[in-house]
Structures are given as C-alpha cells and as structure tokens.
N, C-alpha and C positions, 0 to 999 in steps of 0.2 A: 226454768224445764219442770214439768210438771211430773206427776208418778208412771203416769204412762208412757212420753218419752223416757224415763230411765230408765222402765221396764227395755221395749223399746233397742238404747243400746242396748243394754245388758245382755239381750238373746240376736243378736247379732255380731256380737263380742263372743259369744262363744260357739254362733256359726262359725267367725272368720277364723276360730280358734280349731275346731275342726276339719276344717277344708284346712287347713296349717296341718294337722297331724295327721290325714290323710294321704296328701303329699310327702311326710319326709315320711310315713310308713312306705308308702311305695319302693322311695330312691332308700331305705334300707332294706326294707325284700330283695331291692332288685341287686344289692351289691351283697349279700349273704351267699357263702358259698354253699355248696351241698352236695346230697348223692342225686343218684342220673334221676330218680321219681320226685325228687323235689326241683330237680331243674325244670324235668318235662313240666309241674305243670306250675314254675314261672314264668319257661316258656306258652303257654295257651294261656296264664292269661294276660302276659305281657301283648296276646297277638290281639288280645278282646278291645281293651286296651287302646291298642294302638289304630283299629280299625275303627274304635270312635272319636279319637281324634281327628285325623283325616276325614271323616265322614263331613266331621264339623268345621274342619276346615275345608272341604270341597264348597257342602253348605253354602257360609257365610261367600265366598266366593263366587256361586253363581250369585248372592241376593246383591252384591255388592256391584257385579253388573248386571244385572237387569235393574236394576234400581230401588230396589223392595225398599235396602235396607242402607241406611248411615251411619255405617260404626258409626259412633261419636267420642270411645276412648279406646285405642286400641290397647291400654293395657288390660282394664279390664274382661275384654275380651281374651287377650291372653290368657289371664287368671280364669276365668271363668273354662276352658275350655283345658285349664292344665287342672283343674278343678272336677271336672266333668270327668277327666283321662285317670285318674289318680279313682275314683270314685269308683267306674265301673271295673279296675283292677283290680281294688279289693273287694268286691263284690264278686268278679270271677274268680279269684286265688282263695274265697274261701269257697264258693265250690268246688273249686276242681282237689281242696285240701281234702274234702268230704268224701268227694267221688274218691279222688285215690289211695286217701290215708299220706299223713306227714303233717 
C-alpha cells in the first residue's frame, strides 16, 4: 500500500470514530435526567431526528418499490440512517440549547 492509501484509511477511521461518537452522545443525551427546560430541548431535538430517520426510511421504501434502488448491504443502510439521525439530533440539540439555554 502506498502513502495515499494509508491517508485515506486513516481519514476513514477518523470519520467512523466520529460517527460512533455522535451515536453514543445521542444515546447518552437521551438517557440523562434534567429539569423541564432540558427535557423540552431534548424533545425538540428528538423530534427533528425522528423526522429525518422516518423520512429516510420512507424514501428508501419508495425507491425500492419503484425499482430505482437495489440496496446492496442492509447493514450499511441501517448504519447510514443511524448516523444521519444522530447528526441531525446533535445539530438540533446545539440549536435548541443555544435558543433556550441549558
């Protein structure tokens, strides 16, 4: 393997670790208890991530039924949906924390 292959593998490993960290942070944030304001912020962030995950699933079903997509790997499709939902959760959590404090 040459140097560019090693760099690509290192960048992919960093990306994968960042994805796993965002997923872990999402579950930790959901499990924490707090006051009413924190619960409201978590609920609003959860709503947006739920909408993104459900929308992604609906789009995949429509594409699959219409023959546009032939999902090759079921696990990678699930992982990408989970990562997408966790990223939207983190972004909306930061937005609502800034908006409502906390």
